[in-house]
C-alpha positions as CSV (number, residue, x, y, z in Angstrom):
1,X,0.0,0.0,0.0
2,X,2.9,2.4,0.7
3,X,4.3,2.0,-2.8
4,X,0.8,2.7,-4.3
5,X,0.3,5.9,-2.2
6,X,3.8,7.1,-2.9
7,X,3.7,6.6,-6.6
8,X,3.2,9.7,-8.9
9,X,1.0,9.8,-11.9
10,X,1.6,12.6,-14.4
11,X,3.3,15.8,-13.3
12,X,4.6,16.2,-9.8
13,X,2.4,18.8,-8.0
14,X,5.3,20.5,-6.3
15,X,8.9,20.4,-7.5
16,X,10.4,20.5,-4.0
17,X,8.1,17.6,-3.1
18,X,8.9,15.6,-6.2
19,X,10.7,12.8,-4.4
20,X,7.9,12.3,-1.9
21,X,9.0,8.8,-0.9
22,X,12.3,10.0,0.4
23,X,10.7,10.6,3.8
24,X,10.4,6.8,4.1
25,X,14.2,6.6,4.3
26,X,14.5,9.7,6.5
27,X,12.0,8.3,9.0
28,X,14.0,5.1,9.2
29,X,17.2,7.2,9.7
30,X,16.0,9.4,12.5
31,X,12.9,7.6,13.7
32,X,9.6,7.6,15.4
33,X,6.5,8.9,16.9
34,X,6.1,12.6,16.7
35,X,2.6,11.5,17.8
36,X,3.5,12.3,21.4
37,X,5.6,15.3,20.5
38,X,9.1,15.3,21.7
39,X,8.3,16.3,25.3
40,X,6.0,13.3,26.0
41,X,6.8,9.8,27.1
42,X,5.0,6.6,26.8
43,X,4.2,6.7,30.5
44,X,2.1,9.8,30.0
45,X,-1.7,9.6,30.7
46,X,-4.2,10.6,28.0
47,X,-8.0,10.7,28.2
48,X,-9.1,11.3,24.6
49,X,-8.9,7.9,23.1
50,X,-11.4,6.2,25.4
51,X,-12.8,9.0,27.5
52,X,-11.0,7.6,30.5
53,X,-7.4,8.1,31.7
54,X,-5.0,5.6,30.1
55,X,-1.2,5.3,29.7
56,X,0.0,6.3,26.3
57,X,1.9,3.0,26.1
58,X,-1.3,1.1,26.4
59,X,-3.3,2.9,23.7
60,X,-4.4,1.3,20.5
61,X,-5.5,4.6,18.9
62,X,-3.4,7.0,16.8
63,X,-2.8,9.8,19.3
64,X,-0.6,13.0,19.4
65,X,0.0,15.2,22.4
66,X,1.0,18.9,22.3
67,X,2.1,20.0,25.8
68,X,2.5,23.5,27.3
69,X,6.2,23.7,26.5
70,X,5.5,23.0,22.8
71,X,2.7,25.6,22.8
72,X,4.9,28.3,24.3
73,X,7.9,27.5,22.0
74,X,5.7,27.5,18.9
75,X,5.1,31.3,18.9
76,X,1.9,30.4,17.0
77,X,-1.0,32.9,17.1
78,X,-3.8,30.4,16.4
79,X,-4.8,26.9,17.5
80,X,-5.1,25.7,13.8
81,X,-1.6,27.1,12.9
82,X,-0.1,25.0,15.8
83,X,-2.1,21.9,14.9
84,X,-1.0,22.1,11.2
85,X,2.4,20.8,12.4
86,X,0.8,17.7,13.9
87,X,0.9,14.4,11.9
88,X,-2.2,13.9,9.7
89,X,-3.5,17.5,9.9
90,X,-4.0,20.2,7.3
91,X,-5.7,23.5,7.5
92,X,-7.4,25.9,5.1
93,X,-8.1,29.5,5.8
94,X,-9.6,32.4,3.9
95,X,-7.0,35.0,4.8
96,X,-5.1,35.6,8.1
97,X,-5.7,34.7,11.7
98,X,-9.3,35.3,12.8
99,X,-10.7,34.5,9.3
100,X,-12.7,31.4,8.5
101,X,-10.6,28.3,9.1
102,X,-11.0,24.6,8.3
103,X,-9.1,21.7,9.8
104,X,-8.8,18.3,8.1
105,X,-7.7,15.2,10.0
106,X,-6.6,12.6,7.5
107,X,-8.3,14.6,4.7
108,X,-11.7,14.3,6.4
109,X,-14.2,17.3,6.3
110,X,-13.7,19.8,9.0
111,X,-17.1,19.0,10.4
112,X,-15.9,15.4,10.9
113,X,-13.7,16.3,13.9
114,X,-15.4,16.3,17.3
115,X,-13.8,19.2,19.4
116,X,-13.9,19.5,23.2
117,X,-12.5,22.3,25.4
118,X,-12.2,21.1,29.1
119,X,-14.8,18.5,28.2
120,X,-17.2,21.0,26.7
121,X,-18.3,20.2,23.2
122,X,-17.7,23.0,20.6
123,X,-19.6,22.8,17.3
124,X,-21.5,24.9,14.8
125,X,-25.1,24.1,13.7
126,X,-24.6,26.4,10.8
127,X,-21.6,25.2,8.7
128,X,-20.8,22.3,10.9
129,X,-17.5,21.8,12.9
130,X,-15.8,23.9,15.4
131,X,-15.0,27.6,14.7
132,X,-11.2,27.3,14.9
133,X,-10.7,31.0,14.4
134,X,-12.6,31.7,17.7
135,X,-10.6,29.4,20.0
136,X,-7.9,31.3,21.9
137,X,-4.5,29.5,21.9
138,X,-3.4,31.8,24.7
139,X,-5.7,30.0,27.1
140,X,-4.7,26.4,26.1
141,X,-2.3,24.4,28.2
142,X,-2.4,21.0,26.5
143,X,-3.9,19.4,23.3
144,X,-4.7,15.8,22.6
145,X,-5.4,14.7,19.1
146,X,-7.0,11.3,18.2
147,X,-6.9,10.4,14.5
148,X,-9.6,8.0,13.3
149,X,-13.3,7.5,13.9
150,X,-14.5,7.5,17.5
151,X,-18.3,7.7,17.3
152,X,-18.7,4.6,19.4
153,X,-17.2,6.7,22.3
154,X,-18.3,10.3,21.4
155,X,-21.4,9.9,19.2
156,X,-22.2,12.0,16.2
157,X,-19.4,14.0,14.4
158,X,-16.3,11.9,15.4
159,X,-15.9,10.6,11.8
160,X,-12.3,11.7,11.2
161,X,-11.1,12.2,14.7
162,X,-11.3,14.0,18.1
163,X,-9.4,17.0,19.4
164,X,-9.5,17.8,23.1
165,X,-8.1,21.1,24.4
166,X,-7.3,21.7,28.1
167,X,-6.8,24.9,30.1
168,X,-4.3,24.9,33.0
169,X,-5.0,23.3,36.3
170,X,-3.6,24.7,39.5
171,X,-0.7,23.0,41.3
172,X,0.7,23.3,44.8
173,X,1.7,26.8,45.8
174,X,1.0,30.1,44.0
175,X,2.3,30.5,40.4
176,X,1.6,33.9,38.7
177,X,2.8,34.7,35.2
178,X,2.8,37.6,32.8
179,X,3.9,37.9,29.2
180,X,4.3,40.4,26.4
181,X,5.2,39.9,22.7
182,X,5.6,41.9,19.5
183,X,5.7,40.8,15.9
184,X,5.3,41.6,12.2
185,X,2.2,43.3,10.8
186,X,1.8,45.3,14.0
187,X,1.3,42.3,16.2
188,X,1.1,43.0,19.9
189,X,0.3,40.4,22.6
190,X,-0.1,40.7,26.4
191,X,-1.2,38.0,28.9
192,X,-1.3,37.3,32.6
193,X,-2.7,35.0,35.2
194,X,-2.2,33.0,38.3
195,X,-2.7,29.4,39.3
196,X,-2.1,27.5,42.5
197,X,-3.3,25.1,45.1
198,X,-4.0,25.5,48.8
199,X,-5.2,22.6,50.8
200,X,-8.2,21.0,49.1
201,X,-8.8,23.9,46.7
202,X,-7.0,24.6,43.4
203,X,-7.5,27.4,40.9
204,X,-6.3,28.8,37.6
205,X,-7.1,32.2,36.0
206,X,-5.8,33.7,32.8
207,X,-6.5,36.7,30.5
208,X,-5.0,37.7,27.2
209,X,-5.3,40.3,24.6
210,X,-3.8,40.2,21.1
211,X,-4.1,42.5,18.1
212,X,-2.5,43.0,14.7
213,X,-2.8,45.5,12.0
214,X,-2.8,42.6,9.6
215,X,-2.3,42.7,5.8
216,X,-4.5,42.7,2.8
217,X,-5.9,39.2,2.5
218,X,-6.9,39.8,-1.1
219,X,-4.0,41.8,-2.5
220,X,-4.2,43.5,-5.9
221,X,-3.2,41.1,-8.6
222,X,-4.3,39.8,-11.9
223,X,-6.0,37.0,-10.1
224,X,-8.6,39.1,-8.2
225,X,-9.1,42.3,-10.1
226,X,-12.2,42.3,-12.3
227,X,-12.5,43.8,-15.7
228,X,-13.8,47.0,-14.1
229,X,-10.7,47.3,-11.9
230,X,-12.5,46.2,-8.7
231,X,-10.6,44.9,-5.7
232,X,-10.4,45.3,-1.9
233,X,-7.2,47.3,-0.9
234,X,-7.5,47.4,2.9
235,X,-5.3,45.8,5.6
236,X,-7.3,43.1,7.4
237,X,-6.2,43.1,11.0
238,X,-7.7,41.4,14.0
239,X,-8.0,41.7,17.8
240,X,-8.7,39.0,20.3
241,X,-9.6,39.2,24.0
242,X,-10.0,36.0,26.1
243,X,-10.1,34.8,29.6
244,X,-10.6,31.5,31.5
245,X,-11.1,30.2,35.0
246,X,-10.8,26.7,36.4
247,X,-11.7,25.9,40.0
248,X,-11.3,22.6,41.7
249,X,-12.2,21.2,45.1
250,X,-11.1,17.9,46.5
251,X,-14.1,16.9,48.7
252,X,-12.4,13.7,49.9
253,X,-9.2,12.0,48.6
254,X,-11.5,10.1,46.1
255,X,-14.0,12.8,45.2
256,X,-13.4,16.0,43.2
257,X,-15.6,18.8,41.9
258,X,-14.3,21.0,39.1
259,X,-15.8,24.1,37.3
260,X,-14.5,25.7,34.1
261,X,-15.3,28.9,32.3
262,X,-13.9,30.4,29.1
263,X,-14.8,33.4,27.1
264,X,-13.2,34.6,23.8
265,X,-14.0,37.4,21.4
266,X,-12.2,37.7,18.1
267,X,-12.8,40.5,15.6
268,X,-11.1,40.3,12.2
269,X,-11.1,42.2,9.0
270,X,-11.9,40.2,5.9
271,X,-12.8,40.8,2.2
272,X,-16.2,39.5,1.4
273,X,-16.0,40.2,-2.3
274,X,-13.5,41.8,-4.7
275,X,-16.0,44.7,-5.4
276,X,-14.3,47.9,-4.4
277,X,-12.5,50.2,-6.9
278,X,-8.9,50.8,-6.0
279,X,-9.1,54.2,-7.8
280,X,-12.1,55.1,-5.7
281,X,-11.0,54.3,-2.1
282,X,-13.9,56.3,-0.6
283,X,-16.2,53.5,-1.7
284,X,-14.4,51.0,0.4
285,X,-16.4,49.3,3.1
286,X,-14.5,47.7,6.0
287,X,-15.7,44.1,6.2
288,X,-15.5,42.9,9.9
289,X,-16.3,39.4,11.3
290,X,-16.9,38.8,15.0
291,X,-16.5,35.4,16.7
292,X,-17.6,35.0,20.3
293,X,-17.1,31.7,22.1
294,X,-18.3,31.0,25.7
295,X,-18.0,27.6,27.4
296,X,-18.9,26.4,30.9
297,X,-18.6,23.0,32.6
298,X,-19.2,21.5,36.0
299,X,-18.1,18.0,36.8
300,X,-18.1,15.6,39.8
301,X,-15.7,12.7,39.8
302,X,-15.8,10.0,42.5
303,X,-14.0,6.8,43.2
304,X,-16.3,4.8,45.4
305,X,-13.9,1.8,45.9
306,X,-11.1,0.0,44.1
307,X,-13.6,-1.3,41.5
308,X,-16.2,1.4,40.9
309,X,-15.9,5.1,40.0
310,X,-18.2,7.6,38.3
311,X,-18.1,11.0,36.6
312,X,-21.1,13.3,36.3
313,X,-20.8,16.4,34.0
314,X,-22.9,19.2,32.8
315,X,-21.6,21.5,30.0
316,X,-22.7,24.4,27.9
317,X,-21.2,26.2,25.0
318,X,-22.3,29.2,22.9
319,X,-20.8,30.3,19.7
320,X,-21.9,33.5,17.9
321,X,-20.6,34.5,14.4
322,X,-21.6,37.8,12.8
323,X,-20.5,40.1,10.0
324,X,-20.7,43.8,9.2
325,X,-21.6,45.8,7.1
326,X,-23.0,42.9,5.1
327,X,-25.2,41.7,8.0
328,X,-25.2,38.0,9.0
329,X,-25.6,36.5,12.4
330,X,-25.7,32.9,13.5
331,X,-25.7,31.5,17.0
332,X,-25.2,27.9,18.1
333,X,-25.8,26.7,21.6
334,X,-24.9,23.2,22.8
335,X,-25.8,21.7,26.2
336,X,-24.5,18.3,27.3
337,X,-25.1,15.9,30.2
338,X,-22.8,13.0,30.9
339,X,-23.0,10.1,33.5
340,X,-20.0,7.8,33.1
341,X,-19.4,4.6,35.2
342,X,-16.2,2.7,35.3
343,X,-15.6,-0.8,36.7
344,X,-12.1,-2.1,37.1
345,X,-11.3,-5.8,37.7
346,X,-7.6,-6.4,37.5
347,X,-6.6,-6.0,33.8
348,X,-10.3,-5.4,32.8
349,X,-12.0,-2.1,32.5
350,X,-15.8,-1.9,31.8
351,X,-17.4,1.5,31.1
352,X,-21.1,2.3,30.9
353,X,-22.2,5.8,29.9
354,X,-25.4,7.8,29.6
355,X,-25.2,11.0,27.6
356,X,-27.6,13.7,26.3
357,X,-26.8,16.5,23.9
358,X,-29.1,19.4,23.1
359,X,-28.4,21.6,20.0
360,X,-30.0,24.9,19.1
361,X,-29.5,27.2,16.2
362,X,-30.7,30.8,15.6
363,X,-29.9,32.6,12.4
364,X,-31.1,36.2,12.4
365,X,-33.2,37.4,9.4
366,X,-31.5,39.3,6.6
367,X,-32.8,41.0,3.4
368,X,-32.7,37.6,1.7
369,X,-33.6,35.1,4.4
370,X,-36.2,34.7,7.2
371,X,-35.5,34.0,10.9
372,X,-34.2,30.4,11.4
373,X,-34.7,29.1,14.9
374,X,-34.5,25.3,15.4
375,X,-33.4,22.8,18.0
376,X,-32.9,19.0,18.4
377,X,-31.5,16.5,20.9
378,X,-29.7,13.2,21.0
379,X,-29.8,10.6,23.8
380,X,-27.1,7.9,24.0
381,X,-26.0,4.9,25.9
382,X,-22.6,3.3,25.4
383,X,-20.6,0.4,26.7
384,X,-16.9,-0.1,26.6
385,X,-14.5,-2.9,27.4
386,X,-10.7,-2.6,27.8
387,X,-8.1,-5.3,28.6
388,X,-4.4,-4.8,29.1
389,X,-2.1,-7.6,30.1
390,X,1.3,-8.6,29.1
391,X,1.8,-7.9,25.4
392,X,-2.0,-7.7,24.7
393,X,-4.2,-4.6,24.6
394,X,-7.9,-4.8,23.6
395,X,-10.5,-2.1,23.3
396,X,-14.2,-2.7,22.4
397,X,-16.9,-0.1,22.2
398,X,-20.6,0.0,21.2
399,X,-22.9,3.0,21.3
400,X,-26.5,3.7,20.4
401,X,-27.7,7.3,19.8
402,X,-31.3,8.3,19.4
403,X,-31.8,11.5,17.5
404,X,-35.0,13.5,18.1
405,X,-35.5,13.6,14.3
406,X,-33.5,10.8,12.7
407,X,-34.2,8.0,15.2
408,X,-31.6,5.4,16.3
409,X,-28.0,4.9,15.1
410,X,-25.7,2.3,16.4
411,X,-21.9,2.5,16.0
412,X,-19.1,0.2,17.2
413,X,-15.3,-0.1,17.2
414,X,-12.7,-2.8,18.0
415,X,-9.0,-2.3,18.4
416,X,-6.2,-4.6,19.3
417,X,-2.5,-4.1,20.1
418,X,0.3,-6.6,20.5
419,X,3.8,-6.0,21.7
420,X,5.9,-8.1,19.3
421,X,9.0,-7.2,21.4
422,X,9.5,-4.7,24.2
423,X,10.2,-2.1,21.6
424,X,8.0,-3.0,18.7
425,X,4.2,-2.9,18.8
426,X,1.5,-3.8,16.3
427,X,-2.0,-2.3,16.3
428,X,-5.2,-2.9,14.3
429,X,-8.6,-1.3,14.5
430,X,-12.0,-1.1,12.8
431,X,-14.9,1.2,13.5
432,X,-18.0,2.9,12.3
433,X,-19.1,6.5,12.7
434,X,-21.8,9.0,11.6
435,X,-22.7,12.7,11.6
436,X,-26.3,14.1,11.5
437,X,-26.8,17.1,9.2
438,X,-26.7,20.5,10.8
439,X,-29.9,22.4,11.4
440,X,-28.8,25.0,8.8
441,X,-28.2,22.3,6.2
442,X,-31.8,21.1,6.7
443,X,-33.9,24.1,7.4
444,X,-32.2,27.2,5.9
445,X,-33.1,28.6,2.4
446,X,-30.3,26.3,1.1
447,X,-31.5,23.3,3.1
448,X,-33.3,20.1,2.5
449,X,-35.3,18.5,5.3
450,X,-34.8,15.1,3.7
451,X,-31.0,15.0,4.2
452,X,-29.7,11.8,5.6
453,X,-26.9,11.3,8.3
454,X,-23.4,10.8,6.9
455,X,-21.9,7.5,7.9
456,X,-18.5,5.9,7.6
457,X,-16.5,2.7,8.0
458,X,-12.8,2.8,8.9
459,X,-10.0,0.2,9.0
460,X,-6.4,0.9,10.1
461,X,-3.1,-0.8,10.9
462,X,-0.2,0.6,12.8
463,X,3.4,-0.3,13.8
464,X,5.3,1.5,16.5
465,X,8.9,1.3,17.6
466,X,10.4,2.8,20.7
467,X,14.0,2.2,21.8
468,X,15.8,4.8,24.0
469,X,15.8,8.2,22.2
470,X,14.4,6.7,19.0
471,X,10.7,6.4,18.2
472,X,9.1,5.5,14.9
473,X,5.5,5.0,13.8
474,X,3.6,4.1,10.7
475,X,-0.2,4.0,10.3
476,X,-2.2,3.0,7.2
477,X,-5.9,3.7,7.1
478,X,-8.9,3.6,4.8
479,X,-12.2,5.4,5.7
480,X,-15.3,5.3,3.4
481,X,-18.1,7.8,3.9
482,X,-21.7,7.3,2.5
483,X,-24.3,10.1,2.1
484,X,-21.6,12.7,2.1
485,X,-23.3,16.1,2.2
486,X,-22.3,18.5,-0.5
487,X,-23.7,21.7,-2.0
488,X,-25.6,20.8,-5.2
489,X,-26.5,23.6,-7.7
490,X,-29.0,21.3,-9.4
491,X,-30.7,19.8,-6.3
492,X,-34.4,19.4,-6.6
493,X,-37.0,20.6,-4.1
494,X,-35.0,23.5,-2.5
495,X,-36.2,27.1,-2.1
496,X,-33.0,28.7,-3.4
497,X,-32.3,29.1,-7.1
498,X,-28.6,28.7,-6.3
499,X,-29.0,25.1,-5.1
500,X,-29.2,23.2,-1.9
501,X,-27.3,20.8,0.3
502,X,-27.6,17.2,-0.8
503,X,-26.6,13.9,0.8
504,X,-25.7,12.2,-2.5
505,X,-21.9,11.9,-2.5
506,X,-19.5,9.2,-1.4
507,X,-15.9,9.8,-0.3
508,X,-12.9,7.7,0.5
509,X,-10.1,8.9,2.8
510,X,-7.1,6.6,2.7
511,X,-3.4,7.0,3.2
512,X,-0.3,6.4,5.3
513,X,1.2,8.5,8.1
514,X,4.8,8.2,9.1
515,X,6.3,10.0,12.1
516,X,9.5,9.9,14.0
517,X,11.9,11.5,16.5
518,X,15.5,10.8,17.5
519,X,17.9,12.5,19.8
520,X,21.6,12.7,19.1
521,X,23.4,14.4,21.9
522,X,22.0,17.9,22.1
523,X,20.1,17.7,18.8
524,X,16.6,16.3,18.5
525,X,15.3,15.4,15.0
526,X,11.6,15.0,14.3
527,X,9.4,14.5,11.3
528,X,6.0,13.4,10.0
529,X,5.0,12.6,6.5
530,X,1.5,12.0,5.1
531,X,0.6,10.3,1.9
532,X,-3.2,10.4,1.4
533,X,-5.9,10.2,-1.2
534,X,-9.0,12.1,-0.1
535,X,-11.3,11.5,-3.1
536,X,-14.9,11.9,-4.2
537,X,-15.9,8.4,-5.4
538,X,-18.6,9.7,-7.7
539,X,-16.4,12.0,-9.7
540,X,-13.0,10.5,-8.8
541,X,-11.8,14.0,-8.1
542,X,-9.7,15.0,-5.1
543,X,-11.6,16.7,-2.4
544,X,-11.1,20.5,-2.3
545,X,-8.2,22.1,-0.6
546,X,-6.5,18.8,0.5
547,X,-3.1,17.7,-0.7
548,X,-2.0,14.2,-1.5
549,X,1.3,14.7,0.2
550,X,2.3,17.0,3.1
551,X,5.1,16.8,5.7
552,X,6.7,18.6,8.6
553,X,10.4,18.1,9.4
554,X,12.3,19.8,12.2
555,X,15.4,19.9,14.4
556,X,16.1,21.4,17.8
557,X,19.6,22.1,19.1
558,X,20.4,22.9,22.7
559,X,23.6,25.0,22.9
560,X,24.9,27.6,25.4
561,X,21.6,28.0,27.2
562,X,19.6,28.3,24.0
563,X,17.2,26.0,22.2
564,X,17.5,26.7,18.5
565,X,15.0,25.2,16.1
566,X,14.5,24.8,12.4
567,X,11.3,23.5,10.8
568,X,10.2,22.8,7.2
569,X,6.5,22.5,6.3
570,X,5.8,21.3,2.7
571,X,2.7,20.4,0.8
572,X,1.9,19.2,-2.7
573,X,-0.7,21.0,-4.9
574,X,-4.4,21.1,-4.0
575,X,-7.5,22.1,-5.8
576,X,-9.7,24.9,-4.7
577,X,-12.9,23.4,-6.0
578,X,-14.7,20.1,-6.2
579,X,-14.4,20.0,-10.0
580,X,-10.6,20.1,-9.7
581,X,-10.4,23.0,-12.2
582,X,-8.6,25.6,-10.0
583,X,-5.2,24.6,-8.8
584,X,-3.5,25.8,-5.6
585,X,0.2,25.4,-6.0
586,X,2.4,23.3,-3.7
587,X,4.7,25.1,-1.2
588,X,7.6,24.6,1.1
589,X,8.3,27.0,3.9
590,X,11.1,27.3,6.5
591,X,10.5,28.4,10.0
592,X,13.2,29.3,12.6
593,X,12.9,29.6,16.3
594,X,15.1,30.4,19.4
595,X,14.2,30.2,23.1
596,X,16.3,30.9,26.2
597,X,16.0,31.6,29.9
598,X,17.2,35.2,30.3
599,X,17.0,35.2,34.0
600,X,15.7,32.7,36.5
601,X,12.2,33.9,36.0
602,X,12.1,35.3,32.5
603,X,12.0,33.3,29.3
604,X,12.4,34.6,25.7
605,X,10.8,33.2,22.6
606,X,11.8,34.4,19.1
607,X,10.5,33.0,15.8
608,X,10.6,33.8,12.1
609,X,8.1,31.9,10.0
610,X,8.2,31.5,6.2
611,X,11.8,32.7,6.1
612,X,11.9,32.7,2.3
613,X,8.7,34.8,2.1
614,X,7.0,32.1,0.0
615,X,3.8,33.3,-1.7
616,X,1.2,30.5,-1.4
617,X,-2.5,30.2,-0.7
618,X,-4.8,27.9,1.4
619,X,-7.8,29.2,-0.6
620,X,-8.0,30.9,-4.0
621,X,-7.5,34.7,-4.0
622,X,-6.6,34.7,-0.3
623,X,-3.0,35.4,0.5
624,X,-1.0,34.2,3.5
625,X,1.0,36.6,5.6
626,X,4.4,36.0,4.0
627,X,7.5,36.3,6.2
628,X,6.6,37.1,9.8
629,X,8.7,37.5,13.0
630,X,7.8,37.4,16.7
631,X,9.6,38.0,19.9
632,X,8.0,37.4,23.3
633,X,9.0,37.5,27.0
634,X,7.3,35.6,29.8
635,X,7.7,36.1,33.5
636,X,7.1,33.0,35.7
637,X,8.6,33.4,39.2
638,X,9.9,30.3,40.8
């Protein structure tokens, strides 16, 4: 299968990526699993794979961890930008930070990733999927990424994978911090907070503000100037303000209550159309989008004895997106209730979960559409079984969801891992998943009430090697989706003359992911390489804005109190449309970074991204920022 995915047919999409199978040799040379990022170990505990704490060494799923150190060193300004460096993930964005952003795990649609923030579900009942542009990276302390379907654990939406984001939890003592940073395009960042623990009570608070003058996301060029000379010449900046609080109380040694709150507001300039004359600047209208995200969660965890433990959780999230002067406003509200039971008998773990999800959508009326206000609910029961003993690891899950409009849907998964040697481990898994259509896809002027839920079947095989400072991993997968929802200009029975959403397509997401890391003295090498084929099975075209080959390679060198880093991100060509008629060229960019501890309490982070000032696009007509630089200082007293 590797040779088939690596083979090229016709012209190579990107000259610098022409020998795309070379990474196979490179991974063998400097090894392993960037899945856990370099700072993680196989003893680390993760919760995303099975919704219960489990050692990374025992997992059968394909998981990556991004810890707080990696987040701080990245110098990234958005969650999606950081995740684009994780194996198996690509992003697409219409302009700069704060503009509409899509994230693809293994080439799957952005709505096929279930996203949680401190256990609170984030989703849009308008377009579907999380609004990545509204999630504040400044408040995130840790990220866990699960690649592959997980509907048997999480229900609707987890077709391509699951991403969990966590804010900081207070530890013993008092730990204040403050940071400031400056960068290209007028970027300014300031943050501060405090966390700690006293007796049975722990706490964490954080606030941040970031703003940038930005750049023109639709620059003047032959590509986006109409015959009448129309274009949009402004600089499209953004500003973001966010805050979070996490409070915990240890009722007894075996019982804990935790409450979380997060609020984020992002305003960003964008260019809705190329419809303003450059020679008549007074006609220019400043297009502004606003993304507001609020999440709240309350949980009670209890271990009743050595066998039985429970977790009860209530969550709420609200996401509002609106634009001016061309008015549009959509609001999604999600409420969740979870009651999870765990039974441990030696190497056996049995879980039984009851869950309810309530979704509500409100789209304000405009000059062309009426008020849309709809809601729905899903009730679910799931069972899980885990077994870890000696070289064997087994995970079985089954879940039944009852949707208030679509009725019942049952999904299942089975995964097995076997340690061939203490260093070499084989994994195999199979699973089914689904996603119900959004309320907008069914009931807006572009909707069809007869849409069917999207469903998938996935198979994957993996091999992992860990020996000292060397780690290697390879995962091959094949995921087929039925009733894929697409926008169809010829759909029958819709109110709009432009067309409607239709659940008529089929898609196949298959490929191979290789990842590795190796330390040689003070130098750490790392890399991940993805060879994929996300394809529409009806037309045999590649799915829009997804490359068949993309990779990230990097090296970090510790010398004289500094950590110096170099990173290369590369991608083959993509197509901007479903018809594969508009090409987006391949690209290769070099990023450099340097971090050091100036004093005992002050750290410095410096970064230059896209050193060569490469001109490339994630979406047609929308430019990326080009070469950018950032310098930040953070005070954390010890």
